[in-house]
C-alpha positions in Angstrom: -50.2 26.9 87.0 -52.6 24.9 89.0 -53.2 21.1 88.6 -56.2 21.5 89.9 -57.8 22.7 86.8 -59.6 21.0 84.4 -58.2 20.4 81.0 -59.9 23.3 79.0 -59.3 25.8 81.8 -55.3 24.8 82.1 -55.2 25.3 78.1 -56.3 28.9 78.8 -54.0 29.1 81.8 -51.1 27.8 79.6 -52.2 30.5 76.8 -52.4 33.3 79.3 -48.6 32.1 80.9 -47.3 32.3 77.3 -48.2 35.8 77.2 -46.8 36.7 80.4 -50.3 36.4 82.6 -49.6 34.1 84.9 -51.7 32.4 87.6 -54.9 34.0 86.5 -57.6 31.3 85.9 -59.9 30.4 88.5 -62.5 27.7 88.5 -65.3 28.1 90.9 -68.0 26.0 92.4 -70.8 28.3 91.0 -71.6 28.4 87.2 -70.0 31.4 85.6 -72.0 30.6 82.2 -73.5 33.4 81.9 -72.7 37.4 82.5 -74.8 37.6 85.4 -73.8 34.6 86.6 -70.1 35.5 86.5 -70.6 38.6 87.9 -72.3 36.8 90.8 -69.5 34.6 91.3 -66.7 37.3 91.4 -68.5 39.9 93.1 -68.6 42.7 90.5 -71.2 44.3 88.3 -72.3 42.6 84.9 -71.0 45.4 83.0 -67.4 44.2 84.0 -67.9 40.8 82.5 -66.1 40.3 79.2 -68.9 37.9 77.4 -67.6 36.1 74.5 -70.2 35.8 71.4 -69.1 33.9 68.3 -70.9 34.6 64.8 -70.3 33.2 61.4 -70.2 35.7 58.8 -72.6 34.7 56.3 -70.7 34.9 53.0 -67.2 33.8 53.8 -68.0 31.5 56.6 -65.2 32.8 58.8 -65.7 33.2 62.6 -66.1 36.2 64.3 -65.9 36.8 68.0 -67.4 39.7 69.6 -66.2 40.7 73.2 -68.8 42.9 75.0 -69.6 44.2 78.1 -72.2 41.8 80.1 -74.6 44.6 79.7 -74.9 45.3 76.3 -76.8 43.7 73.6 -74.8 43.3 70.3 -76.1 45.2 67.2 -75.5 42.9 64.4 -75.9 45.4 61.8 -72.7 47.3 63.3 -70.9 44.2 63.1 -71.9 43.4 59.7 -71.3 46.9 58.6 -67.6 46.5 60.1 -67.1 43.3 58.5 -68.4 44.2 55.1 -70.9 41.0 55.2 -73.6 39.9 57.2 -73.3 37.7 60.1 -75.2 34.7 61.7 -75.2 33.4 65.2 -73.3 30.4 65.4 -74.5 27.0 66.1 -72.8 24.8 69.0 -70.8 23.2 66.7 -69.1 25.5 64.8 -68.5 27.4 67.9 -66.7 24.3 69.0 -64.9 23.4 65.8 -63.6 27.3 65.7 -62.6 28.2 69.1 -62.1 24.5 70.9 -64.3 25.7 73.5 -68.0 25.0 74.5 -70.7 28.0 74.3 -70.5 29.3 78.2 -66.9 29.1 78.7 -65.6 30.5 75.5 -62.2 32.4 76.4 -60.8 35.7 74.3 -57.6 33.6 73.6 -56.2 30.2 72.5 -58.7 29.6 69.8 -58.5 26.3 67.2 -58.6 28.6 64.3 -58.1 32.1 63.6 -61.3 34.5 64.2 -61.8 38.2 63.6 -62.6 39.8 66.9 -64.1 42.6 67.6 -63.8 44.3 71.4 -66.4 46.4 72.9 -65.0 49.6 73.2 -67.4 50.2 76.6 -65.1 47.5 78.1 -62.4 50.5 78.5 -64.3 52.3 81.2 -63.2 49.7 83.7 -59.9 49.2 85.3 -60.2 45.5 85.7 -62.7 42.9 83.9 -63.6 39.4 83.8 -63.5 36.7 80.9 -64.6 33.1 80.7 -61.5 30.8 80.8 -62.7 27.4 78.9 -65.4 26.1 81.0 -68.8 26.9 82.2 -67.1 27.8 86.0 -64.0 29.3 85.0 -62.8 32.9 84.8 -60.0 35.1 85.0 -59.5 38.6 85.7 -57.5 41.1 83.7 -57.5 44.9 82.1 -58.9 46.3 79.0 -55.7 46.7 77.5 -54.7 42.9 78.2 -58.0 42.1 76.5 -56.9 43.9 73.4 -53.4 42.3 73.2 -54.3 38.9 74.1 -57.6 38.6 71.7 -55.7 40.6 68.9 -59.2 42.3 68.7 -60.0 45.8 67.4 -61.9 48.1 69.5 -65.4 48.7 68.0 -69.0 50.3 68.6 -71.0 47.0 69.0 -73.5 48.1 71.5 -77.3 48.2 70.5 
C-alpha cells in the first residue's frame, strides 16, 4: 500500500487489499470527479468508467448505490421498480453519511453503512473498467466480475 495516498484513497486501497486486490488505487494530478474527467485521465472511453450514483429510497430511507457505465443515463423508474419503492437523488450530506465519502469520489466498496447496490449490466461488455477510489482525483482499475464481487451488487438493466 502506498503511503503517498490521501487518507480516503488509502481507505479504499485497504478495503481492496482485504479482498486480495492489492495496489490498485492511483491518485492523479488531474480531477476524476466526472466520468468524462476520469476517462481523460486514464486514457479510456467514458463507457468504461463505472460511475457511482447514490440515491435514497423514498419510503424506507435506505441508501441505494447505482454503479453505471459512464455513458449511460440512469432510469430512476426502473430502479424504483427493482426496489419496490420510489427513489430520490441523495443530497451531499446523505451521501457522505451513507458511504463515508464525498460526491465525486465515492468508491463501489468500503461504505460507512450497508447499501443496496445495483450494477449496470452494460459494464459487462468490457474486460477492464475504472471506478472512483475515495477522492475526486483517485481511481482504480478492475474487471466487471471484480466489481460485482467487491460491491456486493446485483446486475440490473438501469439504463434510460
